[in-house]
Each structure stands twice: as structure tokens, then as C-alpha cells.
N, C-alpha and C positions, 0 to 999 in steps of 0.2 A: 611829869612832862613825857607824851609817848612819841611825838613825833617832832622832827626838826621843821621849824617855821621858817625855812631860807628856800622858797621856791621861787624867787623872783631876780635871779642871777647872782653873779659873783660878789658884786657889791653889796648887796643885801644880806648875803651868806657870810660876809665879813663882819660886817656889822651885827648882826645876829649872835656870831661867835664871841663877838667881845661882849656883848651882852650877858649869853650865858656865861663866859669866864667871870666877869663881874659880879654875877649871880651865884658863883660856886656851884655851878651844874657841872663843871669839868673835872675829870680824875685824870690821874696818871696812869697810863697805859703802857705795857712792854710788849711791842710787836716782835715776835719771833719769826724771820724770815728762815727757813729750811730750804737748802737745795735740794737738787736731786740725789738719791741715795745711788752710791757708787759701790761696786763689789770688786775684790781683788780675788780673782778666782784662784790663783796659786795659793791664798791661805785660807780662803772662803769668808775673809773679814769684811762687813758691809760699813761702810762709814757713810755719815751724811753731816755735813756743816750746816752750820745756823748762826745767825746774828741778831742780836736784840738792839732795838732802839726803842728809847722811851719818848712817849709821844703824849698830848693832851686829847681825851677824847670824852664823848658825852655817851655814858651808857643810860640805856632805856629797856623796858621790857616791852614785851609784846601783849596786847589785849586779849582777852579770852575770845574775841570774835576774829584776830587773827590767827589764833592757833588751830590748826586743821588736822594734827597729830600725824601729818603726811609730810608737808613740806616743812612746817614749823611746830617745833615740839613743845610743849610745857615745860619751863623751865631754861628754854631758849633766850638769848639775848642780845641785843643790837646795840652795835657801837658807833657812833659818828666821829670822824676824824678829818682834819683838813688835808687835803691833796698834797699841800707843800710840806707838811710836817712828815711826811712818808717818804723812806728812800726810793721805795719802788711799789708797785701796785700790788699788793696782798692776792694771792692765790690761795686755792683750797687745801693747799699743802702747808701753809702758814698756821701758826697760832698765836693767842693772845694771853699775856698773863695779868691777870686781876687780882690783886691783893693776895699773891701767893697762888691763886687756884690758876691751873693752865685750861684754855680753851682753844676748841679747834675751830678754824674758819670754814663754814659750811654753805656761806654765799657772801657774794660781793656784788654790791651795786652803787650807784651813785643817787644823787639828790638832783632835782632839776637845776640846782645852780651850778652844777659840774665843778664845784670848788670844794666840795665836802662828799665823803666817800662813806656809804653805809656797810657795816658789816655784820653778817650774821652770825652768830658764835654757838657753840654747844660745847658741853664739857666734854674734856678729852677722854675718848674710851666709850663715849656712847654710842650708839648706832647712828652713822651717817646717813644724811639726805641723799 
């Protein structure tokens, strides 16, 4: 399953999400929201706050036709999540934890329904887009 078939509005998106959940396509995902780093100039310490929230998401891979090695790399993943499950809209500073692996959010988009968000993920530490 490579794309989300919920493009006819929020009601259809909710119905399709229930179908995907019943079929076992959803996984538990930890969304790590990271704050803006702050510097204490008297000590030189840099701190950054973060908060984790576990949500359900649907993990998908990119097809070979979508991988262009410029915007989408081989190995990138995409995850779909419901907006109502998220505390805040993810930013490019945030991370996602999947089965203990940390992934950086390198792209944020939405589906035509407006109820489901799509995140492009890249392994933490790899070159950003």
C-alpha cells in the first residue's frame, strides 16, 4: 500500500482510517516535538526541550518512480497520521521514533481530505533535503 485512498473529504478519510485500522495497517509511532534550542551565554550550555506523544500512523514506502535522489532519497519513508491525534502540527525540527529508530521530519504535507497529514521521514543524521 503506497498511498492513502482518502481524497474525497474528511468523512471519507475517517472511514478509510477505520478500515486501515481494522486491517492492521496502523503502527504505533512516537512523535517527538522539539523546541527551539536556547543558549545560556554565561555557561555556554545549549538546551532544547522535547515532548513525546504516541499516535497511530500508517507507514508507507516511496515507489522507485517517486525517488529522485534530490527531494526524495532511497530509504526515505512516509507516514500518515490523523491531525486530531497530534498535539501540534509537526515541523522540520521534529522527529519520529519507529521501533526504536529515530527519523527526522524532512517534509510535511496534507492529503486532499484535510484530516490526515503526511510526513516525509529520513533517518536521523543523513543529509537533509
